[in-house]
C-alpha positions in Angstrom: -12.1 19.6 -7.2 -9.4 17.3 -8.5 -6.7 18.3 -11.0 -4.4 15.7 -12.7 -1.3 17.3 -14.1 0.3 15.5 -17.1 3.6 17.3 -16.4 4.3 15.7 -13.1 1.7 12.9 -13.2 0.2 13.7 -10.0 -3.3 14.6 -8.9 -4.1 17.4 -6.4 -7.3 19.1 -4.9 -8.0 22.7 -5.4 -10.9 25.0 -4.6 -13.3 25.7 -7.5 -12.4 29.2 -9.1 -8.6 28.8 -8.9 -6.8 30.0 -12.0 -4.5 27.8 -14.2 -1.5 30.2 -13.1 -2.3 29.6 -9.6 -2.3 25.9 -9.9 1.1 26.1 -11.9 2.5 28.0 -9.0 1.2 25.6 -6.4 2.6 22.6 -8.2 6.1 24.4 -8.4 6.4 22.8 -11.9 9.7 23.3 -13.8 9.3 23.8 -17.5 12.0 24.8 -20.1 10.5 28.2 -20.4 7.5 30.2 -18.9 4.2 28.6 -19.4 2.3 30.5 -22.1 -0.9 28.4 -22.1 -2.4 25.1 -20.7 -4.0 22.2 -22.4 -7.0 21.3 -20.2 -9.1 18.4 -21.2 -7.7 18.7 -24.8 -8.5 22.3 -25.1 -6.1 25.2 -25.2 -6.7 27.9 -22.5 -5.1 31.1 -21.1 -3.2 30.9 -17.8 -5.5 33.3 -16.3 -8.7 31.3 -16.9 -10.4 30.0 -13.9 -11.2 26.2 -13.2 -14.5 25.1 -11.9 -14.5 21.2 -12.5 -12.1 18.2 -12.5 -9.8 18.2 -15.3 -6.6 17.0 -16.7 -3.9 19.7 -17.4 -0.7 20.0 -19.3 1.2 23.4 -18.9 2.7 24.3 -22.2 5.8 26.6 -22.8 6.8 28.1 -26.2 9.3 25.2 -26.7 6.4 23.0 -27.5 4.6 23.2 -30.7 1.3 24.1 -29.4 2.7 26.7 -26.9 4.7 28.2 -29.6 1.7 28.5 -31.9 -0.4 30.0 -29.1 2.2 32.4 -28.3 2.7 33.5 -31.9 -1.0 34.0 -32.4 -1.1 35.8 -29.3 1.5 38.3 -30.6 -0.1 38.6 -34.0 -3.9 39.2 -32.6 -2.8 41.1 -29.5 -4.4 38.7 -27.2 -3.1 36.5 -24.2 -4.1 33.3 -26.2 -5.8 32.0 -29.2 -7.8 29.0 -29.3 -6.2 26.2 -31.8 
């Protein structure tokens, strides 16, 4: 499957079932902070979520507004991610 990363504007092939964390590590991206979530096809998702189809992704850290909100909601509700 093909994953287009908005952070580096590149497309790479991955096997179905790979996690967003594995994708982030393989792409060797550098963010201001650690990634807290990913925006995949416009939907905020946990880094541990598995991918089974082509998608556009953007990895978010706590310095972005969506990343900070996701991190805060995760702290409040005790989950890894909260849908926004």
